[in-house]
C-alpha positions in Angstrom: -0.3 -4.8 -1.9 -0.1 -7.1 1.0 -1.0 -6.2 4.5 1.6 -5.7 6.9 2.5 -8.0 9.5 2.7 -7.4 13.6 6.5 -8.1 12.9 8.4 -5.1 14.5 8.1 -2.5 16.9 6.7 0.0 14.3 3.6 -2.0 13.2 3.2 -3.2 16.9 2.7 0.2 18.1 0.9 1.3 14.9 -1.6 -1.6 16.0 -1.8 -0.8 19.1 -2.5 2.8 18.3 -5.5 2.1 16.1 -6.6 -0.7 18.7 -7.3 2.0 21.4 -8.7 4.5 19.2 -10.9 1.6 18.3 -11.6 1.5 22.3 -12.4 5.0 22.8 -14.9 5.2 20.0 -17.0 1.9 21.7 -19.5 3.9 24.3 -19.1 0.8 26.7 -15.4 0.6 27.0 -14.4 3.9 26.8 -15.5 5.4 29.5 -13.0 2.2 31.9 -10.2 3.2 29.7 -10.8 7.2 30.3 -11.4 6.8 33.9 -8.2 4.7 34.3 -5.7 5.7 31.7 -6.9 9.5 30.4 -4.0 11.2 32.0 -1.3 9.1 31.1 -2.9 7.8 27.6 0.8 8.2 26.0 2.3 6.0 29.2 0.0 3.1 29.4 0.0 2.8 25.3 3.8 2.5 25.3 3.3 0.3 28.2 0.6 -1.9 25.9 3.2 -1.8 22.7 6.3 -3.6 25.1 3.9 -5.9 26.3 2.6 -7.7 22.6 6.3 -7.0 21.5 7.6 -9.3 24.4 4.6 -11.5 23.3 5.6 -11.2 19.7 8.9 -10.3 18.9 10.5 -12.1 22.6 11.4 -7.9 23.9 12.3 -8.3 27.8 11.6 -4.4 28.5 7.9 -5.1 29.8 8.1 -6.4 33.2 4.9 -5.2 34.7 2.0 -8.3 35.7 -0.5 -7.7 34.0 -2.9 -10.0 36.0 -1.8 -7.6 39.3 -3.2 -4.5 37.2 -6.3 -6.0 35.7 -6.9 -7.3 39.1 -6.9 -3.5 40.1 -8.9 -2.0 37.0 -11.5 -5.1 38.4 -11.6 -3.6 41.9 -12.2 -0.2 40.8 -14.7 -1.3 37.7 -15.6 -4.9 37.8 -15.4 -6.4 34.5 -18.0 -9.2 33.0 -18.2 -11.1 30.0 -19.6 -8.0 27.8 -16.2 -5.6 28.4 -14.2 -9.2 27.6 -16.3 -9.5 24.8 -16.3 -6.3 23.0 -12.5 -5.7 23.8 -11.8 -9.1 21.7 -13.9 -7.5 18.6 -11.9 -4.7 18.6 -8.8 -6.2 19.0 -9.3 -8.7 16.6 -11.0 -6.4 13.8 -8.5 -4.0 14.1 -5.2 -6.9 13.1 -7.3 -8.1 10.4 -8.3 -5.0 9.3 -4.6 -3.9 9.0 -2.3 -6.3 9.0 -2.0 -10.0 8.2 0.7 -12.7 8.5 2.1 -15.4 10.7 2.6 -12.6 14.0 -0.7 -11.2 13.6 -2.5 -14.3 13.2 -0.3 -15.1 16.7 -1.6 -11.9 18.0 -5.4 -12.9 17.5 -4.4 -16.5 19.1 -2.9 -15.0 22.5 -6.3 -12.4 22.8 -7.9 -15.4 22.8 -5.9 -16.8 25.6 -5.7 -13.7 27.4 -9.4 -13.4 27.2 -10.2 -16.6 28.5 -7.3 -16.1 31.4 -8.9 -12.8 32.6 -12.0 -14.0 32.9 -11.2 -17.2 34.8 -8.9 -15.6 36.9 -10.8 -11.9 38.0 -14.0 -12.7 39.7 -16.9 -11.8 37.5 -19.2 -9.3 38.2 
């Protein structure tokens, strides 16, 4: 049986849920996420899912500024290369462990660009 692709809303929603479950199991990353989103986790998951639906499917509902949001986070909790590295490991392992196809490959490629952009734009501490 082949793995599903990240080519529809349902799969993207499930991927984001699994990805964040992985993030929350990471002792290094989970404190940042707990501090920032624990009181509105479902809202955050919905927002992140909409972001990936925009990127992968062309959905227009996500309108937030991802750099602004992460800059605010960086001011509260300075991010460094280890944060980005571990975030990307969780993203890639979650994607490759449960999904396969052109949309999944695209998501992984874009996640690499996101990490590069974030680390170049946001001041490292």
